[in-house]
C-alpha positions in Angstrom: -13.7 62.4 47.0 -10.8 63.2 45.0 -10.9 62.4 41.4 -7.5 60.2 41.4 -8.6 58.6 45.0 -12.5 57.6 43.3 -10.4 56.2 40.3 -8.0 53.9 42.4 -11.1 52.4 44.3 -13.5 52.5 41.9 -12.3 48.4 40.6 -12.2 47.6 44.5 -16.0 49.0 45.2 -17.4 47.0 42.3 -16.0 44.0 43.1 -18.0 42.6 45.4 -21.3 43.6 43.1 -20.2 41.8 39.8 -21.7 38.3 38.5 -19.8 36.5 35.9 -22.5 35.4 33.0 -23.0 32.3 32.1 -22.3 31.1 28.4 -24.5 28.8 27.3 -22.9 25.7 25.2 -22.7 26.2 21.2 -24.2 22.6 21.3 -27.1 23.6 22.5 -28.1 26.1 19.3 -25.5 24.4 16.9 -23.1 26.6 14.4 -25.0 29.9 14.7 -25.6 30.0 18.2 -25.6 33.3 19.7 -22.9 31.9 22.0 -20.6 31.2 18.9 -19.8 35.3 18.4 -18.1 36.9 20.6 -19.5 40.3 21.0 -16.1 42.9 21.2 -16.3 46.4 22.8 -13.3 48.5 22.1 -11.5 50.7 24.7 -9.2 53.4 23.0 -9.7 54.5 19.4 -6.6 56.1 18.8 -3.8 55.2 16.6 -2.6 51.5 17.9 -6.5 50.9 17.5 -7.0 51.9 14.2 -3.4 50.2 12.8 -3.9 47.3 14.9 -6.2 46.3 16.9 -9.8 47.3 15.2 -8.5 45.8 11.9 -7.3 43.0 13.9 -10.8 42.2 15.5 -13.0 42.9 12.5 -11.7 40.3 10.2 -12.7 37.5 12.4 -16.0 35.8 11.4 -16.5 34.5 15.2 -16.4 38.2 16.6 -19.0 41.3 16.2 -17.5 44.6 17.4 -20.8 46.2 18.9 -19.5 49.0 21.3 -16.5 51.7 21.4 -14.9 54.2 24.0 -12.6 56.9 24.0 -12.3 60.0 26.2 -11.9 62.3 22.9 -15.3 62.6 21.2 -13.5 63.1 17.8 -11.9 59.7 18.3 -15.0 58.4 19.5 -17.0 59.3 16.4 -14.7 57.9 14.0 -14.1 54.9 16.0 -17.9 54.1 15.6 -17.7 55.3 12.1 -15.1 52.7 10.9 -16.8 49.8 12.9 -20.4 50.7 11.5 -18.5 51.2 7.7 -16.8 48.0 7.9 -19.8 45.9 8.7 -22.0 47.9 5.9 -19.1 47.1 3.2 -19.2 43.4 4.7 -22.6 42.9 4.5 -24.4 45.6 1.7 -26.8 46.4 5.2 -26.7 50.2 5.9 -27.3 49.4 9.7 -25.7 46.3 10.3 -24.2 47.0 13.1 -24.7 50.7 14.8 -22.3 50.7 16.9 -23.0 52.2 20.5 -20.8 54.3 22.1 -19.3 55.5 25.1 -17.0 58.4 26.9 -16.6 56.2 29.9 -14.9 52.5 29.9 -17.1 51.8 33.0 -20.3 51.8 31.7 -19.3 49.9 28.5 -18.3 47.4 31.0 -22.3 47.7 32.7 -23.1 46.0 28.8 -24.2 42.7 29.7 -24.0 41.9 26.0 -20.2 42.5 25.5 -18.4 39.3 25.6 -14.7 40.6 26.1 -13.3 44.0 25.6 -10.0 45.0 23.5 -8.2 47.7 25.4 -6.0 49.9 23.0 -5.4 53.3 25.4 -1.9 55.0 26.5 0.0 52.5 29.1 -0.8 54.6 31.9 -5.1 53.0 31.3 -4.0 49.0 30.5 -4.1 47.6 33.9 -6.9 49.0 36.1 -9.5 48.6 32.6 -8.3 45.1 32.3 -9.0 44.5 36.3 -12.3 46.1 36.3 -13.6 43.8 32.9 -12.3 40.5 34.2 -14.3 41.5 37.3 -17.1 42.5 35.1 -17.0 39.0 33.7 -15.6 40.1 30.3 -12.4 38.2 28.5 -9.6 40.8 27.9 -7.1 41.8 25.0 -4.9 44.7 26.4 -1.8 46.3 24.1 1.4 45.7 25.9 2.8 47.1 28.3 0.3 45.4 30.2 0.9 47.5 33.4 3.3 50.1 34.3 4.2 48.6 37.3 5.3 45.1 39.1 2.4 45.8 41.3 -0.5 46.7 39.3 0.7 43.9 36.6 0.2 41.1 39.6 -3.3 42.2 40.8 -4.5 42.2 37.2 -2.9 38.7 36.5 -4.2 37.5 40.0 -7.7 39.1 39.0 -7.6 37.2 36.1 -6.4 33.8 36.8 -9.1 34.3 39.6 -12.0 35.1 37.3 -10.9 32.4 35.3 -11.1 34.5 32.0 -9.1 34.7 29.2 -6.4 37.7 28.6 -3.9 38.1 26.2 -1.6 41.0 25.1 -0.1 41.6 21.3 2.5 39.5 22.3 0.9 36.5 21.1 1.3 37.6 18.0 2.2 35.1 14.8 5.7 37.2 14.7 6.4 37.1 18.3 5.4 33.7 18.6 7.5 32.1 16.2 11.1 32.0 18.0 10.0 31.0 21.5 7.3 28.0 19.9 10.9 26.9 18.0 12.9 26.9 21.3 10.4 25.2 23.1 9.8 22.3 20.0 12.9 20.9 20.6 16.3 23.0 19.8 19.3 21.1 21.3 20.4 24.2 23.7 17.3 26.2 23.9 17.5 27.8 27.4 20.4 28.6 28.1 20.5 29.8 24.7 17.7 32.6 25.2 18.6 33.3 28.8 21.7 35.5 27.7 20.7 37.1 24.9 20.5 40.8 24.6 17.8 42.8 23.8 18.3 45.4 21.3 15.6 48.5 20.8 15.4 51.2 18.4 15.9 54.4 19.5 12.6 57.2 20.3 14.2 60.8 20.0 12.8 63.6 22.3 10.5 66.1 20.6 10.5 69.6 20.9 9.3 72.2 23.1 6.0 72.7 24.2 4.2 75.5 26.3 0.6 74.5 27.8 -2.5 75.4 25.9 -6.4 75.1 26.9 -7.6 71.8 26.8 -9.9 71.3 23.5 -13.5 70.9 23.7 -14.5 67.0 23.2 -11.2 66.1 25.3 -12.0 64.4 28.8 -7.8 65.4 29.7 -9.6 64.5 33.5 -10.4 61.3 33.0 -7.1 60.8 30.5 -4.9 61.5 33.2 -6.6 59.2 35.5 -4.3 58.6 38.6 -0.5 60.0 37.2 0.1 63.6 39.1 -1.4 66.5 36.7 0.4 68.0 34.1 -0.3 70.9 32.1 -2.2 70.2 28.7 -0.1 70.2 25.7 -1.4 68.9 21.9 2.0 67.2 21.0 2.3 65.5 24.4 -0.8 64.0 24.6 -1.8 63.2 20.9 -2.2 65.3 17.7 -5.2 66.3 16.2 -4.2 63.1 13.5 -3.1 59.7 14.3 0.1 60.6 14.6 2.9 59.1 16.8 1.5 60.6 20.3 3.6 62.3 22.6 3.1 60.6 25.7 4.5 57.6 25.1 7.8 59.7 26.1 6.6 61.0 28.8 7.6 59.3 32.4 4.1 59.1 34.0 2.3 58.1 31.1 4.8 55.6 29.5 8.6 54.4 29.6 9.2 54.9 25.9 10.7 52.0 24.0 12.0 49.5 27.1 7.9 49.6 27.3 6.9 49.5 23.9 9.1 47.2 22.3 11.3 45.8 25.5 8.0 44.4 26.5 7.8 42.0 23.4 11.2 40.7 23.3 11.6 39.8 27.8 8.8 38.3 27.1 9.9 36.1 24.1 12.9 35.1 26.2 10.4 34.0 29.5 8.2 32.1 26.7 11.1 30.4 25.3 12.3 29.2 28.7 8.9 28.1 29.3 9.0 30.3 32.1 6.0 32.7 31.9 4.0 32.0 34.5 6.9 31.7 36.7 8.9 35.2 36.0 13.2 35.1 36.4 14.4 34.6 40.0 17.2 37.6 39.4 17.2 40.9 37.0 19.7 43.1 35.9 20.4 45.7 34.0 22.5 48.4 32.9 21.5 51.2 31.5 23.0 54.8 30.4 20.7 58.0 30.4 21.6 61.1 27.9 21.3 64.2 29.8 19.4 66.4 27.5 15.7 67.9 28.2 12.7 66.6 26.3 10.6 69.6 26.5 7.3 67.9 25.8 8.3 65.2 27.7 9.6 67.1 30.7 12.1 64.2 30.9 14.7 64.6 33.9 18.5 63.8 33.1 19.7 61.1 35.2 23.3 59.6 35.5 24.7 56.6 34.6 23.8 53.5 36.9 23.7 50.0 37.3 21.2 48.2 39.1 20.4 44.3 39.6 17.4 43.2 41.5 17.0 39.6 43.4 
């Protein structure tokens, strides 16, 4: 079986074999009950995980991060160290947490000790892990954008709803929630004002030309690609050795640039403010101008200016 066929069918094949675990009510054990602590598995240990998701999770007493996963062994080891060191400093206990490491998130999802997962992977690896996590009985926090296509996003939302598990994305942060909450709290003309708002996004410049190089040891590039078409490996087009801004953000099959990176925040806030986040718009109209320039590492394709309306 071809790799991408296997990856695409993985969640469907396992759907019928998953049993949602029963959570014992906290009243049975009291304040220190095991069910009062959410056991977290971290999927993806790159820049966004280290800067936002992991610190934001570790600081909460109700959560304990017990496992990390990444297809890059160096990042996987760094992620484990970050978790272990945090709890060592916090508790003054050398081995308070010995975070378990996984190089395949599907193996992590088999761990019945894990209640929820934080998904901080590249954009093209958001929807499928979230779907499989919900099928495995886990609660889900996933980085934005929640999906790259409407179809996979719809499948993910339907499965999460059917499994009755909590799912959230980065838009739930206080920064993006404040304005919609004000609109819904009783502004005189909140809905129409939000409906016709204009969205402004920062630029996302292209990178330099990059030639193909051998895949470094310790990186499962085949797994990193997932279902996407094969493209030659370039260091700057995947992620740098450190934790700088990755090049995949500007490669069409892996990310949609700022329209997905920041656009989701603002579009979602507009729907949130109108109390339509669960129903969606009736129609969408967008006008965009694409620059006629090559983006070597991004493999960009020149496009003409176009007008698009979808009913």
